[in-house]
Backbone as CSV, one residue per row, in Angstrom:
resi,resn,N_x,N_y,N_z,CA_x,CA_y,CA_z,C_x,C_y,C_z
1,MET,35.080,55.044,45.065,34.112,54.211,45.821,32.977,53.776,44.904
2,LYS,32.556,54.725,44.064,31.416,54.246,43.119,31.931,53.124,42.261
3,ALA,33.190,53.090,41.722,33.683,52.021,40.954,33.762,50.684,41.676
4,ILE,33.929,50.583,42.936,34.236,49.502,43.679,32.713,48.770,43.605
5,TYR,31.662,49.545,43.819,30.327,48.875,43.857,29.835,48.431,42.498
6,CYS,30.120,49.032,41.347,29.696,48.926,40.127,30.202,47.316,39.670
7,ILE,31.321,46.952,39.979,31.830,45.772,39.352,31.071,44.526,39.975
8,PRO,30.874,44.446,41.188,30.033,43.359,41.615,28.642,43.333,41.078
9,LEU,28.094,44.493,40.932,26.691,44.722,40.428,26.744,44.029,38.973
10,LEU,27.651,44.540,38.023,27.807,43.901,36.787,27.977,42.552,36.673
11,SER,28.855,41.974,37.607,29.061,40.566,37.622,27.745,39.697,37.987
12,ILE,26.949,40.246,38.942,25.516,39.693,39.297,24.620,39.566,38.139
13,LEU,24.673,40.743,37.244,23.790,40.877,36.101,24.341,39.737,35.150
14,ILE,25.492,39.587,34.824,26.126,38.760,33.817,25.625,37.314,34.436
15,LEU,25.824,36.866,35.566,25.608,35.570,36.181,24.047,35.204,35.911
16,GLY,23.222,36.281,36.252,21.845,36.196,36.102,21.444,35.964,34.715
17,THR,21.982,36.589,33.783,21.804,36.403,32.351,22.067,35.001,31.979
18,SER,23.111,34.436,32.435,23.717,33.190,31.907,22.734,32.124,32.414
19,ALA,22.456,32.289,33.809,21.542,31.052,34.306,20.203,31.100,33.580
20,ALA,19.548,32.293,33.226,18.400,32.188,32.451,18.488,31.633,31.145
21,ALA,19.630,31.864,30.524,19.923,31.426,29.124,20.046,29.904,29.214
22,THR,20.754,29.358,30.363,20.938,27.854,30.617,19.617,27.107,30.794
23,ALA,18.620,28.109,31.438,17.236,27.465,31.802,16.508,27.229,30.500
24,GLN,16.625,28.217,29.458,16.003,28.132,28.351,16.535,27.044,27.604
25,VAL,17.601,26.662,27.391,18.376,25.621,26.641,17.875,24.289,27.170
26,ARG,17.714,24.106,28.500,17.334,22.931,29.186,15.743,22.630,29.109
27,ARG,15.023,23.589,28.802,13.542,23.433,28.862,13.149,22.491,27.811
28,PRO,12.332,21.384,28.099,12.012,20.329,27.226,11.209,20.792,26.010
29,VAL,11.252,20.340,24.880,10.486,20.695,23.643,8.956,20.157,24.020
30,PRO,7.900,20.897,23.719,6.528,20.367,24.099,6.151,19.108,23.212
31,GLY,5.623,18.090,23.988,5.312,16.872,23.424,6.468,15.890,23.398
32,LYS,7.585,16.258,23.907,8.688,15.342,23.948,9.179,15.212,25.401
33,SER,9.880,14.110,25.565,10.308,13.904,26.851,11.894,14.260,26.923
34,SER,12.421,14.568,27.926,13.775,14.847,28.233,14.542,13.575,28.055
35,ALA,14.067,12.350,28.276,14.714,11.144,28.201,14.455,10.587,26.887
36,LYS,15.502,10.085,26.216,15.499,9.699,24.817,14.729,8.479,24.581
37,GLY,13.794,8.568,23.485,12.953,7.301,23.225,11.734,7.324,24.142
38,LYS,11.573,8.137,24.994,10.242,8.073,25.880,9.510,9.243,25.649
39,PRO,8.285,9.061,24.842,7.364,10.334,24.575,6.911,10.876,25.918
40,GLY,6.656,12.227,25.892,6.056,12.943,27.015,4.640,12.898,26.994
41,SER,3.988,12.608,26.110,2.559,12.757,26.045,1.935,11.604,25.179
42,ARG,0.935,11.088,25.543,0.208,9.908,24.751,-0.534,10.502,23.478
43,VAL,-0.520,9.582,22.569,-1.336,9.901,21.461,-2.787,9.750,21.481
44,ALA,-3.472,10.745,21.088,-4.959,10.870,21.341,-5.661,9.540,20.695
45,ALA,-6.835,9.072,21.346,-7.487,7.986,20.876,-8.163,8.283,19.617
46,PRO,-8.402,7.363,18.597,-9.227,7.819,17.454,-10.503,8.065,17.833
47,PRO,-11.331,9.017,17.081,-12.682,9.277,17.473,-13.640,8.250,17.195
48,ALA,-14.630,8.167,17.716,-15.824,7.287,17.640,-16.267,7.180,16.306
49,PRO,-16.739,6.209,15.751,-17.564,6.384,14.305,-18.568,7.382,14.256
50,MET,-18.729,8.104,13.158,-19.638,9.039,12.849,-20.954,8.353,12.508
51,GLU,-22.063,8.834,13.050,-23.270,8.270,12.773,-24.119,9.330,11.946
52,THR,-24.772,8.930,10.904,-25.771,9.865,10.045,-27.116,9.301,10.151
53,ALA,-27.971,10.286,10.650,-29.381,9.794,10.910,-29.924,9.693,9.394
54,LYS,-30.710,8.653,9.072,-31.341,8.445,7.868,-32.908,8.338,8.043
55,ARG,-33.512,7.951,9.113,-34.825,7.851,9.110,-35.232,7.942,10.655
56,VAL,-36.333,8.842,10.805,-36.891,8.993,12.162,-38.487,8.696,11.971
57,ASP,-38.948,7.743,12.589,-40.303,7.226,12.590,-40.935,7.509,13.929
58,SER,-42.181,8.174,13.880,-42.828,8.419,15.244,-43.471,6.996,15.603
59,SER,-43.521,6.915,16.919,-44.119,5.704,17.534,-45.729,5.767,17.678
60,ASP,-46.302,4.788,17.568,-47.760,4.659,17.570,-48.169,4.514,19.149
61,ASP,-47.194,4.234,20.016,-47.330,3.963,21.370,-47.152,5.307,22.061
62,GLU,-48.054,5.730,22.694,-48.068,7.037,23.450,-46.943,7.014,24.479
63,GLY,-46.118,8.158,24.525,-45.064,8.175,25.447,-43.780,7.471,25.130
64,LYS,-43.830,6.560,23.948,-42.544,5.941,23.488,-41.749,6.788,22.489
65,PRO,-40.532,6.943,22.595,-39.699,7.771,21.753,-39.712,7.252,20.226
66,PRO,-39.481,8.098,19.264,-39.579,7.895,18.109,-38.450,6.795,17.761
67,LEU,-38.542,6.282,16.560,-37.475,5.299,16.133,-36.335,6.102,15.332
68,VAL,-35.140,5.860,15.705,-34.082,6.617,14.841,-33.117,5.573,14.431
69,ILE,-32.938,5.589,12.888,-31.985,4.566,12.403,-30.943,5.448,11.921
70,SER,-29.676,5.116,12.090,-28.481,5.895,11.686,-27.613,4.954,10.823
71,LYS,-26.823,5.440,10.031,-25.732,4.718,9.288,-24.518,5.007,9.903
72,VAL,-23.777,3.973,9.894,-22.350,3.935,10.534,-21.408,3.230,9.598
73,LYS,-20.016,3.585,9.546,-19.081,2.730,8.902,-17.897,2.389,10.050
74,ILE,-17.646,1.293,10.053,-16.704,0.744,11.123,-15.565,0.133,10.217
75,LYS,-14.293,0.644,10.379,-13.165,0.149,9.445,-12.915,-1.296,9.659
76,ASP,-12.808,-1.800,10.861,-12.394,-3.388,10.933,-13.314,-3.847,12.009
77,PRO,-14.600,-4.059,11.672,-15.608,-4.575,12.684,-15.379,-5.970,13.118
78,VAL,-15.599,-6.205,14.485,-15.432,-7.535,15.028,-16.804,-7.835,15.928
79,LEU,-17.174,-9.030,15.955,-18.323,-9.370,16.874,-17.697,-9.979,18.081
80,VAL,-17.854,-9.413,19.270,-17.247,-9.921,20.522,-18.326,-10.669,21.227
81,PHE,-17.979,-11.981,21.638,-18.929,-12.833,22.632,-18.244,-12.504,23.834
82,TYR,-18.803,-11.539,24.556,-18.380,-10.960,25.771,-18.694,-11.879,27.015
83,GLN,-17.786,-12.454,27.633,-18.174,-13.452,28.528,-17.777,-12.925,29.828
84,GLN,-18.746,-12.958,30.861,-18.371,-12.562,32.053,-17.710,-13.525,32.978
85,ALA,-16.997,-13.193,34.039,-16.330,-14.021,34.863,-17.347,-14.978,35.514
86,ALA,-16.640,-16.084,36.071,-17.487,-17.156,36.788,-18.006,-16.430,38.056
87,PRO,-19.204,-16.735,38.599,-19.752,-18.085,38.409,-20.821,-18.088,37.257
88,ASN,-21.389,-16.974,36.829,-22.464,-17.104,35.762,-22.189,-17.446,34.495
89,ASN,-20.803,-17.122,34.051,-20.415,-17.406,32.676,-21.393,-17.039,31.480
90,ALA,-22.095,-15.778,31.665,-22.937,-15.354,30.785,-22.286,-14.718,29.553
91,VAL,-23.012,-14.633,28.459,-22.318,-14.113,27.216,-23.241,-13.049,26.688
92,GLN,-22.703,-12.036,26.203,-23.311,-10.812,25.431,-22.478,-10.613,24.250
93,GLN,-23.296,-10.354,23.049,-22.591,-10.224,21.798,-22.405,-8.487,21.389
94,LEU,-21.206,-7.998,21.422,-20.946,-6.752,21.244,-20.301,-6.554,19.951
95,LEU,-20.304,-5.339,19.383,-19.599,-5.000,18.069,-18.801,-3.856,18.236
96,MET,-17.437,-3.903,17.768,-16.687,-2.805,18.005,-15.651,-2.833,16.921
97,ASP,-14.751,-1.730,16.847,-13.684,-1.829,15.793,-12.596,-2.683,16.557
98,GLU,-11.814,-3.590,15.648,-10.726,-4.360,16.221,-9.867,-3.647,17.130
99,LYS,-9.433,-2.270,16.627,-8.608,-1.622,17.494,-8.937,-1.341,18.840
100,ASN,-10.236,-1.405,19.062,-10.762,-1.012,20.416,-10.834,-2.261,21.462
101,LEU,-10.324,-3.571,20.992,-10.525,-4.708,21.712,-9.889,-4.628,23.175
102,PRO,-8.742,-3.797,23.352,-8.073,-3.722,24.552,-9.005,-3.116,25.714
103,LEU,-10.111,-2.473,25.213,-11.040,-2.014,26.185,-11.622,-2.955,27.018
104,LEU,-11.785,-4.315,26.515,-12.302,-5.535,27.309,-11.595,-5.828,28.653
105,LYS,-10.314,-5.355,28.634,-9.518,-5.675,29.846,-9.660,-4.716,30.980
106,THR,-10.197,-3.522,30.710,-10.207,-2.376,31.592,-11.486,-1.933,31.949
107,VAL,-12.619,-2.127,30.925,-13.928,-1.470,31.281,-14.960,-2.497,31.422
108,SER,-15.683,-2.205,32.393,-16.893,-3.135,32.818,-17.955,-3.049,31.582
109,LEU,-18.839,-4.165,31.667,-19.850,-4.339,30.678,-20.678,-3.041,30.487
110,GLU,-21.286,-2.562,31.594,-22.008,-1.400,31.762,-21.505,-0.207,31.313
111,ASP,-20.155,-0.028,31.455,-19.436,1.337,30.887,-19.283,0.991,29.372
112,LEU,-19.009,-0.417,28.931,-18.667,-0.613,27.415,-19.925,-0.176,26.679
113,VAL,-21.063,-0.733,27.078,-22.356,-0.423,26.347,-22.664,1.071,26.197
114,ALA,-21.996,1.955,27.124,-22.198,3.306,27.181,-21.422,4.043,26.220
115,ARG,-20.271,3.408,25.816,-19.345,4.067,24.933,-19.774,4.183,23.488
116,ARG,-19.508,5.276,22.673,-19.953,5.635,21.355,-19.258,4.559,20.420
117,GLU,-18.220,3.979,20.685,-17.433,3.129,19.810,-17.814,1.632,20.004
118,VAL,-18.728,1.334,20.912,-19.081,0.030,21.254,-20.610,-0.035,21.063
119,PHE,-21.032,-1.161,20.190,-22.423,-1.502,19.952,-22.851,-2.745,20.409
120,ILE,-24.311,-3.147,20.400,-24.714,-4.471,20.788,-25.424,-5.136,19.638
121,ASP,-25.130,-6.289,19.404,-25.847,-7.137,18.158,-27.328,-7.069,18.253
122,GLY,-27.970,-6.370,17.274,-29.501,-6.111,17.422,-30.188,-7.352,17.555
123,LEU,-31.295,-7.208,18.099,-32.401,-8.438,18.371,-33.621,-8.146,17.543
124,GLY,-33.730,-6.930,17.052,-35.060,-6.519,16.348,-35.015,-6.795,14.961
125,ASN,-36.144,-6.428,14.272,-36.237,-6.603,12.870,-37.142,-5.500,12.243
126,TYR,-36.302,-4.535,11.497,-36.819,-3.355,10.966,-36.981,-3.313,9.438
127,ASP,-37.732,-2.199,9.152,-37.871,-2.110,7.627,-36.513,-1.221,7.153
128,PRO,-36.089,-1.196,5.935,-34.885,-0.593,5.492,-35.243,0.954,5.639
129,PRO,-34.132,1.706,5.981,-34.168,3.145,6.107,-34.480,3.953,4.962
130,LYS,-34.537,3.377,3.642,-34.832,4.199,2.604,-36.151,3.563,1.884
131,ALA,-37.054,4.441,1.506,-38.295,3.897,0.839,-37.974,3.355,-0.603
132,ALA,-38.561,2.220,-0.780,-38.271,1.640,-2.166,-39.550,0.947,-2.709
133,ALA,-39.586,0.554,-3.733,-40.976,-0.094,-4.379,-41.036,-1.604,-3.808
134,ASP,-39.929,-2.057,-3.644,-39.887,-3.570,-3.159,-39.237,-3.565,-1.632
135,ALA,-39.540,-2.577,-0.865,-39.049,-2.423,0.439,-39.441,-3.729,1.394
136,GLU,-40.592,-4.278,0.894,-41.069,-5.457,1.988,-40.041,-6.536,1.768
137,LYS,-39.230,-6.637,0.900,-38.315,-7.713,0.594,-36.992,-7.470,1.502
138,TYR,-36.833,-6.282,1.984,-35.577,-6.095,2.672,-35.836,-5.833,4.301
139,ARG,-34.912,-6.233,5.035,-35.032,-6.113,6.503,-33.746,-5.732,7.184
140,LEU,-33.745,-4.942,8.218,-32.664,-4.881,9.035,-32.576,-5.721,10.125
141,THR,-31.576,-6.574,10.235,-31.572,-7.592,11.334,-30.119,-7.767,11.833
142,GLY,-30.126,-8.304,12.946,-28.813,-8.282,13.633,-27.650,-8.892,12.722
143,VAL,-26.383,-8.653,13.281,-25.107,-8.860,12.371,-24.379,-10.359,12.602
144,SER,-25.055,-11.219,13.351,-24.459,-12.390,13.873,-24.127,-13.301,12.770
145,GLN,-24.896,-13.316,11.570,-24.818,-14.132,10.392,-23.355,-13.560,9.707
146,LEU,-23.130,-12.421,9.740,-21.781,-11.873,9.128,-20.646,-12.549,9.599
147,ALA,-20.690,-13.041,10.918,-19.561,-13.649,11.435,-19.671,-15.236,11.504
148,SER,-20.730,-15.680,11.025,-20.957,-17.255,11.246,-19.935,-18.154,10.738
149,SER,-19.157,-17.708,9.652,-18.096,-18.537,9.007,-16.801,-18.120,9.685
150,GLU,-16.698,-17.246,10.385,-15.428,-16.842,10.781,-14.884,-17.561,12.144
151,LYS,-13.648,-17.950,12.249,-13.047,-18.650,13.281,-12.910,-17.685,14.459
152,ARG,-13.372,-18.142,15.576,-13.284,-17.182,16.746,-11.771,-17.160,17.274
153,LYS,-11.365,-16.085,17.809,-10.126,-15.821,18.348,-10.225,-15.477,19.893
154,SER,-9.338,-15.620,20.747,-9.337,-15.175,22.101,-9.247,-13.641,22.132
155,ALA,-10.155,-13.088,22.942,-10.104,-11.659,23.140,-8.975,-11.215,24.209
156,PRO,-8.696,-9.942,24.327,-7.549,-9.553,25.260,-7.845,-9.887,26.691
157,ASP,-9.213,-9.904,26.968,-9.583,-10.213,28.586,-9.283,-11.509,28.937
158,GLY,-8.935,-12.316,28.106,-8.754,-13.768,28.446,-9.878,-14.809,28.633
159,ARG,-11.204,-14.123,28.671,-12.460,-14.890,28.597,-13.250,-14.862,27.529
160,SER,-13.327,-13.604,26.628,-14.255,-13.576,25.734,-13.598,-14.065,24.409
161,THR,-14.366,-14.156,23.318,-13.784,-14.575,22.010,-14.328,-13.465,21.014
162,TYR,-13.797,-13.291,19.782,-14.405,-12.723,18.884,-14.156,-13.139,17.364
163,ALA,-14.950,-12.505,16.394,-14.820,-12.822,15.068,-14.870,-11.632,14.071
164,ARG,-14.143,-11.622,13.180,-14.190,-10.357,12.195,-15.477,-10.643,11.416
165,LEU,-16.089,-9.470,11.106,-17.289,-9.346,10.223,-17.051,-8.991,8.847
166,LYS,-17.625,-9.636,7.990,-17.710,-9.452,6.458,-18.781,-8.523,6.085
167,VAL,-18.585,-7.411,6.165,-19.757,-6.315,6.113,-19.895,-6.288,4.578
168,PRO,-21.149,-6.142,4.264,-21.710,-6.105,2.832,-21.243,-4.807,2.311
169,SER,-20.883,-4.609,0.941,-20.532,-3.496,0.119,-21.680,-2.632,0.086
170,PRO,-21.674,-1.247,0.492,-20.425,-0.426,0.459,-19.976,-0.228,1.999
171,GLY,-20.395,-1.127,2.850,-19.720,-1.199,4.098,-20.671,-0.576,5.065
172,ASP,-21.814,-0.198,4.941,-22.845,0.314,5.870,-23.342,-0.544,6.968
173,LEU,-23.387,-0.131,8.056,-24.144,-0.760,9.242,-25.189,0.136,9.654
174,TYR,-26.074,-0.101,10.512,-27.218,0.675,10.912,-27.452,0.503,12.378
175,VAL,-27.544,1.703,12.937,-27.665,1.761,14.483,-29.061,2.236,14.892
176,VAL,-29.544,1.664,15.975,-30.817,1.820,16.405,-30.792,1.941,17.805
177,ARG,-31.322,3.051,18.470,-31.268,3.291,19.886,-32.400,2.555,20.266
178,GLU,-32.305,1.721,21.243,-33.279,0.666,21.633,-33.300,0.594,23.233
179,SER,-34.539,0.260,23.892,-34.594,-0.005,25.282,-33.565,-1.133,25.679
180,ALA,-32.921,-1.156,26.682,-32.000,-2.099,27.336,-32.768,-3.146,27.917
181,GLU,-34.155,-3.188,28.042,-34.834,-4.375,28.707,-34.544,-5.604,27.994
182,GLU,-34.504,-5.691,26.684,-34.295,-6.944,26.024,-32.727,-7.457,26.075
183,TYR,-31.894,-6.517,26.346,-30.416,-6.932,26.187,-30.047,-6.999,27.760
184,ARG,-30.819,-7.028,28.684,-30.547,-7.249,30.081,-30.267,-8.818,30.333
185,HIS,-30.840,-9.594,29.265,-30.818,-11.145,29.501,-29.515,-11.537,28.688
186,PHE,-28.618,-12.081,29.312,-27.414,-12.508,28.629,-27.863,-13.866,27.884
187,VAL,-27.034,-13.995,26.632,-27.179,-15.242,26.049,-26.131,-16.188,26.842
188,SER,-26.756,-17.471,27.048,-26.025,-18.228,28.052,-25.013,-18.997,27.292
189,GLY,-23.713,-19.158,27.896,-22.472,-19.805,27.297,-22.483,-21.228,27.722
190,PRO,-21.478,-22.096,27.170,-20.520,-21.629,26.216,-21.335,-21.450,24.842
191,GLN,-20.502,-20.457,24.065,-21.171,-20.116,22.689,-20.502,-20.787,21.607
192,LYS,-20.473,-21.890,21.619,-19.701,-22.680,20.549,-20.737,-22.935,19.420
193,LYS,-21.879,-23.546,19.720,-22.917,-23.674,18.721,-24.210,-23.540,19.463
194,GLY,-25.089,-22.893,18.879,-26.555,-22.600,19.491,-26.470,-21.604,20.641
195,SER,-27.684,-21.258,21.154,-27.772,-20.311,22.142,-29.071,-20.434,22.762
196,ARG,-29.256,-19.768,24.084,-30.528,-19.654,24.615,-30.531,-18.485,25.496
197,ILE,-31.730,-17.721,25.780,-31.659,-16.633,26.434,-31.970,-16.976,27.885
198,ASP,-31.138,-16.537,28.837,-31.366,-16.746,30.247,-32.051,-15.515,30.894
199,PHE,-33.452,-15.609,31.034,-34.241,-14.484,31.421,-34.190,-14.213,33.047
200,SER,-33.372,-15.000,33.704,-33.137,-14.761,35.134,-32.145,-13.867,35.401
201,VAL,-31.273,-13.429,34.423,-30.185,-12.705,34.739,-30.383,-11.185,34.224
202,ASN,-30.181,-10.206,35.281,-30.299,-8.854,34.676,-28.770,-8.308,34.583
203,ALA,-28.433,-8.301,33.316,-27.004,-8.142,33.075,-26.560,-6.772,32.929
204,LEU,-27.567,-5.876,32.776,-27.190,-4.497,32.625,-27.956,-3.487,33.495
205,PRO,-27.682,-3.704,34.810,-28.315,-2.872,35.776,-27.960,-1.401,35.624
206,GLY,-28.900,-0.634,35.746,-28.758,0.829,35.605,-28.667,1.294,34.213
207,VAL,-28.753,0.448,33.108,-28.660,0.815,31.674,-30.190,1.063,31.173
208,ASP,-30.468,2.276,30.740,-31.794,2.440,30.260,-31.989,2.012,28.708
209,SER,-30.766,2.309,27.873,-30.999,2.021,26.490,-29.706,1.732,26.016
210,VAL,-29.659,0.961,24.819,-28.353,0.716,24.190,-28.499,0.886,22.576
211,ARG,-27.158,1.078,22.011,-27.105,1.385,20.656,-26.914,-0.007,19.854
212,ALA,-27.969,-0.325,19.213,-27.968,-1.714,18.614,-27.523,-1.771,17.282
213,ILE,-26.733,-2.562,16.750,-26.259,-2.587,15.299,-26.932,-3.704,14.368
214,TYR,-27.207,-3.233,13.361,-28.061,-3.985,12.203,-27.392,-3.965,10.881
215,THR,-27.612,-5.116,10.090,-27.212,-5.077,8.660,-28.296,-5.349,7.818
216,LEU,-28.436,-4.775,6.673,-29.531,-4.856,5.707,-29.509,-6.366,4.884
217,ARG,-30.601,-6.942,4.984,-30.666,-8.253,4.359,-31.974,-8.455,3.586
218,LYS,-31.829,-9.154,2.359,-32.890,-9.526,1.509,-33.640,-10.818,2.006
219,ILE,-34.813,-10.757,1.904,-35.499,-11.993,2.479,-36.662,-12.356,1.383
220,ASP,-36.922,-13.615,1.191,-37.997,-14.178,0.332,-39.336,-14.068,0.997
221,ALA,-40.563,-14.281,0.212,-41.805,-14.207,0.738,-42.056,-15.239,2.031
222,SER,-41.477,-16.247,1.923,-41.691,-17.234,2.934,-41.006,-16.828,4.473
223,GLU,-40.150,-15.979,4.151,-39.236,-15.533,5.348,-39.500,-14.198,6.008
224,ARG,-40.410,-13.643,5.376,-40.739,-12.088,5.711,-41.219,-12.155,7.114
225,GLY,-40.676,-11.211,7.954,-40.962,-11.072,9.303,-40.056,-11.908,10.117
226,ALA,-39.262,-12.851,9.573,-38.556,-13.772,10.360,-37.181,-13.251,10.662
227,GLY,-36.718,-12.224,9.662,-35.381,-11.503,9.826,-34.270,-12.347,9.258
228,SER,-34.458,-13.470,8.472,-33.412,-14.085,7.895,-33.435,-13.943,6.231
229,GLY,-32.361,-14.390,5.790,-32.377,-14.245,4.274,-30.993,-13.931,3.807
230,ASP,-30.832,-13.570,2.534,-29.609,-13.278,2.075,-28.929,-11.742,2.398
231,ILE,-27.660,-11.843,2.569,-27.080,-10.418,2.998,-27.060,-9.758,1.660
232,ILE,-27.388,-8.500,1.787,-27.288,-7.546,0.372,-25.801,-7.233,0.336
233,ARG,-25.258,-7.448,-0.976,-23.798,-7.336,-1.260,-23.765,-5.968,-1.866
């Protein structure tokens, strides 16, 4: 009687072991899909550009945060003339790496300016981040002139346009955290030639500050304080 019950028990153990082995063989390899040619996981997005603080200036105005100027390198920078949908057709100038242009299709303007890989073309005029004997000849100014000779292309969102930037050697740009007040006014379009500020439009509701981008330029005595001049190569 004992032998009669041992045979089915042994068969059950063999079947169970075979099923477990089959399950292990069919288990998908991590990071790959069981279907040929279809990856099971997405490739991680590249990290945002790293900023290195170069200068921190205390403000003379009580309660105003100190001025922080950081250096940043962007592999393939483009200046985006971000145009809102009708009816206001307003334009804002953003800077980002060319590979991040698809963000324009899925991310709102308020969310775009909050991302570390997206910057706004600076409106200010600052001293250079390094002290020098002839520091008065240099200024940090917006990057628009770096794209002035570039032909604009259509952006992925179907409304905006962009132009590649010719960044001076060694490829450094400068980031300044600024109040969003000045950037709440869109530059009115269409942006083919010339521009004007539309102060009636609050384009960045709920945004307190922006990360503005600048380039280093050399200016002559007659232009000091105006923010124009030759780009430093």
